FIKOLRO-120791 format. One record per residue: x, y, z of N, C-alpha, C in turn. Coordinates in pm, whole numbers, padded with zeros to 5 digits, always signed. Example, Ala and Ser with C-alpha at 12.3 -4.5 7.8 and 13.67 -1.06 7.14 Angstrom:
+01319-00569+00780+01230-00450+00780+01320-00330+00780;+01285-00225+00708+01367-00106+00714+01290+00003+00787;
% end
This chain:
-06982+03299+06911-07063+03233+06808-07160+03137+06875;-07289+03148+06849-07388+03063+06916-07375+02917+06874;-07407+02829+06971-07407+02686+06940-07518+02654+06842;-07490+02571+06745-07589+02528+06648-07648+02396+06695;-07779+02396+06720-07844+02274+06766-07851+02173+06652;-07830+02047+06683-07842+01944+06579-07986+01936+06529;-08002+01893+06405-08133+01897+06340-08176+01758+06292;-08301+01726+06322-08367+01608+06268-08467+01656+06162;-08453+01607+06040-08543+01646+05931-08632+01528+05898;-08763+01554+05895-08864+01450+05868-08924+01471+05730;-08955+01359+05665-09023+01366+05537-09113+01243+05520;-09216+01238+05602-09325+01142+05585-09446+01204+05653;-09567+01152+05630-09688+01227+05668-09719+01226+05817;-09633+01295+05894-09653+01306+06038-09751+01420+06070;-09812+01410+06188-09895+01517+06241-09820+01586+06355;-09876+01694+06407-09806+01770+06508-09777+01687+06633;-09869+01595+06667-09844+01512+06785-09724+01420+06765;-09700+01379+06640-09582+01296+06615-09454+01378+06625;-09457+01501+06574-09340+01588+06585-09311+01616+06732;-09414+01637+06811-09396+01660+06955-09336+01538+07023;-09380+01419+06982-09326+01296+07040-09176+01284+07013;-09136+01319+06891-08993+01311+06858-08916+01418+06935;-08972+01536+06950-08904+01641+07026-08887+01601+07172;-08985+01533+07228-08974+01485+07366-08866+01379+07379;-08851+01298+07274-08749+01193+07276-08608+01250+07259;-08599+01368+07195-08469+01430+07169-08478+01579+07198;-08489+01618+07325-08512+01760+07358-08399+01853+07318;-08280+01800+07293-08167+01885+07257-08154+01903+07106;-08251+01847+07034-08247+01853+06888-08361+01939+06836;-08336+02008+06723-08443+02073+06648-08505+01969+06555;-08638+01968+06549-08709+01872+06464-08785+01952+06358;-08754+01926+06232-08814+02000+06121-08898+01905+06037;-09026+01936+06027-09115+01858+05943-09112+01917+05803;-09021+01867+05720-08996+01929+05590-09104+01896+05489;-09159+01774+05494-09253+01733+05390-09183+01717+05256;-09256+01668+05158-09197+01647+05025-09154+01779+04962;-09229+01887+04991-09200+02014+04926-09074+02081+04982;-09032+02045+05102-08916+02113+05161-08795+02025+05184;-08807+01895+05158-08699+01804+05195-08570+01830+05120;-08577+01865+04992-08455+01884+04914-08369+01995+04972;-08431+02096+05031-08356+02206+05093-08314+02171+05235;-08408+02123+05315-08381+02102+05458-08280+01991+05483;-08275+01891+05396-08184+01779+05421-08038+01821+05411;-08011+01934+05346-07873+01981+05333-07812+02020+05466;-07897+02053+05564-07846+02090+05697-07900+01996+05804;-07929+01874+05765-07980+01774+05860-07864+01695+05919;-07878+01662+06047-07787+01567+06112-07846+01427+06108;-07980+01420+06114-08053+01295+06101-08167+01319+06004;-08188+01223+05915-08303+01229+05825-08390+01107+05849;-08520+01130+05863-08615+01021+05879-08728+01042+05780;-08750+00944+05693-08861+00958+05600-08838+00881+05471;-08907+00927+05368-08903+00865+05236-08929+00975+05135;-08822+01032+05084-08836+01141+04986-08881+01084+04853;-08991+01136+04802-09044+01093+04672-09018+01198+04564;-08937+01294+04599-08894+01398+04505-08742+01390+04494;-08683+01450+04392-08537+01446+04380-08468+01511+04501;-08369+01443+04553-08291+01492+04667-08145+01500+04624;-08074+01608+04658-07934+01622+04617-07841+01539+04705;-07850+01406+04692-07773+01319+04782-07623+01342+04770;-07574+01368+04650-07430+01391+04634-07385+01511+04717;-07463+01617+04716-07428+01735+04795-07442+01708+04944;-07545+01631+04981-07562+01595+05122-07438+01522+05173;-07392+01425+05098-07274+01347+05140-07151+01436+05142;-07138+01523+05042-07020+01610+05033-07013+01705+05152;-07129+01749+05202-07128+01841+05318-07084+01774+05447;-07091+01641+05450-07039+01563+05563-07104+01601+05696;-07234+01633+05691-07305+01665+05815-07402+01554+05855;-07466+01491+05760-07567+01390+05790-07502+01268+05855;-07557+01228+05969-07498+01121+06049-07580+00992+06047;-07705+00998+05997-07787+00877+06000-07912+00901+05913;-07948+00799+05836-08072+00799+05760-08161+00688+05814;-08281+00725+05858-08382+00626+05898-08494+00631+05795;-08504+00527+05715-08611+00521+05616-08743+00490+05684;-08851+00552+05636-08984+00520+05687-09048+00410+05603;-08971+00351+05512-09019+00242+05428-08924+00125+05439;-08972+00007+05400-08885-00110+05397-08795-00108+05275;-08849-00064+05162-08769-00051+05041-08673+00066+05053;-08551+00047+05009-08447+00148+05030-08399+00215+04901;-08462+00185+04789-08414+00238+04662-08427+00389+04655;-08508+00450+04742-08525+00596+04739-08404+00670+04793;-08320+00603+04874-08206+00673+04932-08072+00602+04910;-08074+00475+04872-07948+00404+04854-07892+00430+04714;-07856+00554+04694-07787+00595+04571-07638+00571+04591;-07559+00568+04484-07416+00537+04499-07343+00623+04601;-07375+00753+04605-07304+00841+04699-07329+00800+04843;-07452+00763+04876-07484+00719+05013-07424+00582+05040;-07434+00492+04943-07379+00358+04962-07229+00365+04992;-07159+00452+04923-07013+00460+04939-06971+00550+05054;-07066+00608+05124-07034+00695+05237-07031+00615+05367;-06998+00684+05476-06998+00620+05608-07131+00640+05681;-07231+00698+05615-07360+00726+05679-07435+00596+05703;-07467+00564+05829-07549+00444+05853-07693+00467+05807;-07753+00361+05755-07890+00367+05705-07969+00254+05768;-08086+00286+05820-08174+00183+05877-08310+00191+05809;-08381+00079+05810-08505+00070+05735-08623+00044+05827;-08742+00042+05767-08864+00004+05839-08900-00141+05811;-08801-00220+05774-08825-00360+05738-08897-00433+05851;-09005-00501+05816-09077-00584+05912-09182-00511+05993;-09179-00378+05993-09275-00304+06077-09418-00329+06032;-09437-00352+05902-09572-00370+05849-09587-00505+05780;-09514-00602+05834-09520-00737+05778-09660-00795+05787;-09732-00763+05895-09868-00814+05909-09957-00762+05797;-09945-00634+05767-10028-00576+05661-09991-00634+05524;-09862-00653+05500-09820-00711+05373-09871-00855+05362;-09869-00927+05475-09922-01063+05474-10071-01064+05444;-10145-00970+05502-10289-00962+05475-10315-00930+05328;-10236-00837+05272-10253-00802+05131-10221-00922+05043;-10116-00994+05078-10078-01113+05002-10190-01216+05004;-10249-01239+05122-10356-01337+05133-10478-01292+05052;-10507-01163+05055-10621-01112+04977-10598-01133+04828;-10478-01098+04781-10446-01116+04639-10447-01263+04601;-10385-01344+04685-10368-01486+04651-10502-01560+04653;-10576-01547+04760-10703-01620+04768-10804-01565+04669;-10802-01433+04648-10892-01376+04547-10861-01429+04409;-10732-01442+04376-10693-01493+04247-10731-01641+04232;-10703-01720+04334-10734-01864+04326-10884-01891+04318;-10961-01811+04390-11105-01834+04392-11178-01752+04285;-11102-01696+04191-11157-01626+04075-11244-01506+04111;-11209-01436+04219-11291-01323+04261-11299-01211+04158;-11191-01176+04087-11207-01074+03982-11306-01115+03874;-11303-01243+03838-11397-01293+03737-11540-01279+03786;-11563-01319+03911-11698-01311+03966-11742-01167+03988;-11646-01079+04018-11683-00937+04034-11730-00880+03901;-11658-00913+03794-11702-00864+03663-11838-00923+03626;-11860-01049+03663-11990-01110+03636-12099-01043+03718;-12067-01006+03842-12166-00938+03927-12207-00806+03865;-12110-00734+03810-12142-00606+03748-12241-00622+03632;-12237-00741+03567-12328-00769+03455-12449-00853+03500;-12459-00874+03634-12569-00952+03693-12576-01093+03636;-12459-01153+03619-12449-01290+03570-12425-01384+03687;-12518-01474+03713-12505-01571+03822-12467-01706+03760;-12337-01718+03725-12289-01835+03652-12169-01893+03724;-12172-02024+03750-12056-02089+03811-11940-02094+03711;-11823-02057+03761-11703-02061+03679-11592-02132+03756;-11485-02176+03690-11380-02254+03759-11309-02173+03866;-11269-02243+03972-11186-02186+04078-11072-02284+04104;-10980-02244+04190-10868-02330+04227-10857-02334+04379;-10774-02424+04429-10759-02444+04574-10623-02395+04621;-10618-02345+04743-10491-02312+04808-10439-02432+04885;-10526-02502+04958-10485-02619+05034-10412-02718+04943;-10301-02768+04993-10227-02869+04920-10125-02815+04822;-10122-02684+04802-10026-02626+04708-09887-02616+04772;-09785-02613+04685-09650-02578+04727-09628-02431+04699;-09600-02355+04805-09579-02211+04794-09430-02181+04806;-09376-02111+04709-09236-02070+04713-09225-01922+04744;-09158-01889+04853-09140-01750+04893-08997-01708+04861;-08984-01606+04779-08853-01557+04736-08819-01436+04822;-08734-01458+04921-08699-01352+05017-08766-01375+05149;-08696-01435+05245-08757-01470+05373-08712-01371+05481;-08734-01241+05453-08711-01139+05553-08835-01123+05641;-08855-01002+05694-08970-00980+05782-09102-01008+05715;-09120-00957+05593-09246-00979+05522-09262-01125+05482;-09157-01184+05426-09165-01322+05382-09196-01418+05496;-09137-01396+05611-09163-01484+05726-09306-01470+05775;-09357-01348+05778-09495-01331+05825-09594-01391+05726;-09565-01381+05598-09651-01443+05497-09650-01595+05516;-09531-01651+05534-09522-01796+05554-09597-01840+05679;-09586-01762+05785-09656-01795+05909-09807-01787+05890;-09854-01688+05815-09997-01672+05789-10050-01786+05703;-09968-01837+05613-10009-01945+05525-10012-02081+05595;-09937-02094+05704-09918-02225+05767-10048-02299+05798;-10152-02233+05854-10275-02308+05883-10352-02354+05759;-10312-02307+05642-10383-02342+05519-10338-02475+05461;-10251-02545+05533-10205-02679+05492-10137-02676+05356;-10050-02578+05341-09966-02571+05222-09826-02619+05259;-09750-02651+05158-09607-02679+05177-09533-02553+05138;-09452-02500+05229-09383-02374+05203-09233-02398+05191;-09176-02350+05081-09032-02351+05061-08989-02206+05037;-08862-02176+05056-08818-02037+05044-08671-02030+05006;-08635-01916+04946-08495-01882+04926-08467-01748+04994;-08344-01729+05034-08306-01602+05097-08156-01584+05084;-08113-01458+05082-07970-01429+05077-07900-01481+05202;-07971-01479+05315-07921-01536+05440-08011-01655+05477;-07982-01774+05428-08069-01889+05455-08045-01946+05596;-08080-01867+05695-08057-01905+05835-08187-01889+05913;-08190-01945+06031-08304-01931+06122-08434-01975+06055;-08432-02095+05997-08552-02146+05929-08662-02171+06031;-08780-02107+06014-08891-02132+06106-08955-02268+06077;-09023-02322+06176-09083-02455+06162-09186-02461+06050;-09251-02348+06022-09357-02349+05921-09303-02337+05778;-09171-02333+05762-09107-02338+05630-09035-02471+05619;-09073-02552+05520-09017-02686+05508-08872-02686+05462;-08841-02600+05364-08706-02591+05312-08668-02444+05295;-08545-02409+05336-08493-02273+05319-08359-02285+05249;-08351-02232+05126-08233-02248+05043-08166-02113+05018;-08039-02113+04978-07973-01987+04940-08040-01924+04818;-08017-01795+04800-08079-01722+04689-08045-01784+04554;-07927-01847+04543-07887-01907+04417-07975-02026+04377;-08054-02074+04471-08142-02189+04443-08279-02145+04389;-08289-02021+04343-08416-01975+04287-08469-02068+04177;-08386-02114+04082-08440-02205+03980-08505-02330+04040;-08446-02384+04145-08502-02501+04211-08639-02470+04270;-08651-02353+04332-08780-02313+04389-08885-02295+04280;-08847-02229+04170-08943-02203+04063-08996-02332+04002;-08912-02433+03993-08954-02560+03936-09046-02638+04031;-09035-02611+04160-09110-02690+04258-09242-02626+04300;-09256-02494+04286-09368-02421+04345-09488-02412+04252;-09606-02423+04313-09731-02394+04242-09762-02245+04247;-09715-02181+04353-09736-02038+04374-09602-01977+04412;-09561-01869+04346-09436-01800+04377-09471-01661+04429;-09422-01630+04548-09447-01500+04611-09315-01426+04623;-09307-01308+04562-09184-01228+04562-09185-01132+04679;-09082-01139+04764-09072-01053+04883-08933-00992+04895;-08859-00985+04787-08721-00938+04792-08713-00785+04784;-08606-00727+04837-08584-00583+04815-08533-00561+04673;-08536-00438+04629-08482-00403+04498-08336-00364+04513;-08249-00438+04446-08107-00401+04442-08049-00455+04311;-07918-00444+04297-07856-00486+04172-07876-00634+04144;-07885-00714+04250-07902-00858+04233-08045-00898+04198;-08143-00818+04239-08283-00858+04222-08354-00787+04107;-08296-00681+04054-08361-00609+03945-08385-00703+03827;-08513-00714+03783-08554-00798+03671-08509-00943+03689;-08509-00987+03814-08468-01124+03844-08569-01227+03790;-08694-01183+03767-08795-01270+03710-08817-01230+03565;-08756-01306+03474-08768-01278+03332-08812-01401+03257;-08793-01399+03127-08840-01510+03042-08781-01643+03085;-08652-01643+03118-08587-01768+03160-08651-01824+03286;-08679-01735+03381-08738-01780+03507-08883-01825+03489;-08960-01753+03409-09099-01794+03386-09105-01929+03315;-09007-01956+03230-09003-02085+03160-08976-02200+03256;-08911-02170+03368-08883-02275+03468-09005-02308+03553;-09097-02214+03565-09212-02235+03653-09305-02342+03597;-09376-02406+03688-09474-02506+03647-09578-02442+03555;-09619-02515+03455-09728-02465+03371-09854-02455+03457;-09918-02339+03456-10036-02317+03538-10007-02264+03677;-09880-02226+03702-09845-02171+03833-09893-02025+03844;-09884-01973+03965-09927-01836+03994-09809-01754+04045;-09813-01623+04016-09712-01531+04065-09779-01422+04148;-09723-01393+04266-09768-01281+04348-09647-01193+04376;-09657-01064+04346-09546-00971+04370-09588-00865+04470;-09533-00875+04592-09552-00772+04695-09417-00713+04732;-09321-00720+04640-09186-00669+04662-09172-00531+04597;-09106-00524+04485-09094-00404+04404-09122-00444+04259;-09187-00356+04185-09224-00389+04049-09105-00419+03961;-08991-00352+03988-08876-00367+03899-08806-00501+03912;-08846-00585+04006-08785-00718+04013-08842-00811+03907;-08948-00767+03838-09011-00847+03734-08991-00779+03599;-08953-00857+03499-08950-00811+03361-09094-00817+03310;-09162-00704+03307-09305-00705+03277-09339-00754+03137;-09264-00717+03033-09295-00776+02901-09285-00928+02902;-09187-00982+02975-09175-01128+02984-09293-01187+03061;-09339-01116+03163-09456-01162+03239-09579-01164+03149;-09598-01058+03072-09713-01052+02981-09709-01170+02883;-09592-01199+02830-09579-01309+02734-09607-01444+02800;-09559-01463+02924-09585-01588+02995-09734-01607+03022;-09804-01499+03048-09949-01506+03068-10021-01532+02937;-09978-01468+02832-10041-01488+02701-10025-01632+02652;-09912-01693+02685-09885-01830+02644-09945-01932+02741;-10016-01884+02844-10073-01970+02946-09967-02048+03022;-09843-01998+03020-09740-02055+03106-09779-02035+03252;-09830-01915+03283-09882-01885+03415-10034-01881+03410;-10097-01930+03515-10243-01923+03521-10290-01788+03571;-10207-01721+03649-10248-01590+03700-10133-01517+03765;-10149-01385+03778-10052-01301+03846-10127-01197+03928;-10081-01175+04049-10139-01074+04138-10027-00978+04176;-10045-00851+04143-09939-00752+04154-09981-00635+04242;-09914-00617+04354-09936-00496+04433-09839-00386+04391;-09740-00422+04311-09638-00328+04266-09615-00349+04117;-09574-00244+04049-09544-00252+03906-09415-00177+03879;-09353-00205+03766-09223-00146+03734-09231+00006+03729;-09339+00058+03674-09365+00202+03673-09494+00226+03748;-09492+00319+03843-09611+00348+03922-09644+00497+03911;-09770+00529+03872-09880+00437+03837-09847+00356+03713;-09908+00237+03704-09894+00153+03586-09952+00229+03466;-09875+00246+03358-09926+00321+03243-10057+00263+03190;-10145+00349+03147-10276+00304+03099-10266+00213+02978;-10156+00224+02903-10142+00142+02783-10085+00003+02814;-10050-00023+02940-09995-00155+02973-10098-00264+02947;-10057-00372+02879-10151-00482+02854-10195-00553+02981;-10122-00534+03091-10159-00600+03217-10299-00558+03262;-10339-00435+03232-10469-00385+03277-10584-00471+03224;-10572-00519+03104-10686-00585+03039-10675-00737+03041;-10574-00791+03107-10559-00936+03110-10647-00993+03221;-10743-01078+03189-10839-01124+03290-10777-01206+03403;-10658-01262+03379-10595-01344+03482-10499-01264+03571;-10504-01131+03559-10416-01043+03637-10498-00960+03734;-10452-00956+03859-10511-00869+03962-10409-00763+03998;-10450-00637+04000-10359-00525+04028-10413-00442+04143;-10327-00414+04241-10360-00317+04346-10249-00211+04348;-10280-00087+04387-10187+00025+04369-10087+00043+04483;-10003-00059+04507-09895-00052+04607-09949-00012+04745;-10042-00092+04793-10105-00064+04923-10073-00171+05027;-09978-00260+04995-09951-00372+05083-09917-00334+05226;-09841-00226+05245-09799-00187+05378-09888-00079+05440;-10001-00049+05376-10091+00050+05434-10148+00000+05567;-10161+00092+05661-10215+00058+05792-10271+00185+05853;-10380+00170+05927-10437+00286+05997-10340+00342+06099;-10246+00258+06146-10151+00299+06250-10010+00318+06194;-09998+00328+06063-09864+00328+06003-09774+00438+06059;-09823+00562+06063-09738+00672+06108-09705+00657+06257;-09804+00616+06337-09778+00596+06480-09669+00492+06502;-09679+00380+06432-09581+00273+06448-09443+00319+06401;-09439+00392+06291-09312+00440+06238-09245+00537+06336;-09322+00628+06392-09265+00726+06487-09217+00655+06613;-09294+00559+06663-09250+00482+06781-09117+00414+06753;-09106+00353+06636-08983+00284+06600-08867+00382+06586;-08892+00496+06521-08786+00596+06505-08737+00646+06641;-08830+00671+06733-08789+00719+06865-08706+00614+06939;-08743+00487+06923-08664+00380+06984-08523+00376+06925;-08515+00387+06793-08384+00387+06729-08307+00514+06760;-08379+00625+06778-08314+00751+06814-08246+00740+06950;-08312+00677+07044-08249+00652+07175-08122+00569+07158;-08128+00468+07074-08011+00384+07051-07899+00464+06983;-07936+00548+06886-07836+00629+06818-07765+00722+06916;-07842+00787+07002-07784+00882+07098-07696+00813+07202;-07713+00682+07219-07633+00605+07315-07525+00522+07246;-07505+00550+07116-07405+00477+07037-07428+00327+07038;-07556+00288+07041-07591+00146+07034-07623+00108+06890;-07611-00021+06859-07641-00069+06726-07787-00042+06693;-07812+00014+06574-07947+00047+06534-08024-00078+06493;-08153-00081+06526-08239-00183+06472-08255-00159+06321;-08258-00267+06245-08278-00262+06100-08168-00185+06028;-08047-00184+06084-07935-00122+06013-07905-00207+05890;-07912-00147+05773-07906-00225+05649-07763-00241+05599;-07741-00350+05530-07622-00366+05448-07647-00282+05324;-07575-00174+05308-07607-00078+05203-07585-00135+05062;-07502-00234+05048-07485-00297+04917-07606-00382+04880;-07669-00441+04982-07781-00531+04957-07916-00462+04972;-07922-00363+05062-08047-00288+05079-08140-00346+05182;-08092-00431+05270-08176-00486+05376-08089-00525+05495;-08150-00542+05613-08072-00574+05733-08026-00719+05736;-07915-00743+05801-07875-00879+05835-07977-00934+05935;-08004-01064+05933-08102-01119+06027-08078-01080+06172;-07954-01066+06213-07924-01030+06353-07959-00885+06385;-07980-00803+06281-08009-00661+06302-08155-00626+06281;-08239-00725+06249-08380-00696+06227-08447-00649+06355;-08548-00565+06338-08625-00520+06453-08689-00640+06521;-08697-00641+06655-08760-00753+06724-08904-00772+06677;-08945-00897+06659-09081-00925+06610-09184-00882+06713;
% end
């Protein structure tokens, strides 16, 4: 009976040079570029899966077959693969957490400064050729509250530091506070952060603890005239409650790179609210995204083959890595 070579199944937009790079890193493995159209079938005979399936995958059958030995997500968010069957299995899962923190920080700054300086308002005025001064707001001197101080949250805080803001944060692991964060509190201190912050930036993963964590009760705690920026997952916000907080002028503005349903339905009132800025989940986009992801996967592949601890190995109940397991900055 012939030996069956172990199989690596990919499902993210790689090119042939990336597949070749992975084959060179693992010459004893077969590498299959399944794509979205083939992943549901190919993953059934995978020993390693790397990617982000955006189509239904038979995870229960994958786990039952007891062949898959490791899942490497090509995204920071893990909701695409952390289904109950995988969570309760012995399959290790690692993420792309922090790989694109710089891009998320840039997107956050674009959303935040554009919102404060009324850029959407001025853009609409430009379309009508109206040269009229309208109110703006300042970033300098604000208290910024970052909810989730993982790879993205830390890079956002670092990027904000030269802007002379006061930065406070909450995190499930309130450890390793950087100098540019004034206060780092446990996740349970979210109400304290909401009451203190002029700007709240959401950077948490989506899990059972964070789903709809921002609702009517939380918006009521925020300062009147505060701002919300969501570069996490849309489902961490109760969107009807957000709409109501905006309608009541509880919040002065919201900038959303993510929404609960993507694409955001055309009938959503968020589209027509002048104090809302929406971008279509592009925070982690990068011209080098696939290159960086493949480099990281190959590095982790070497570690896997040597029985070393994986970078970004996630706590499957929480959906993100422990600080000691994050990829080196």
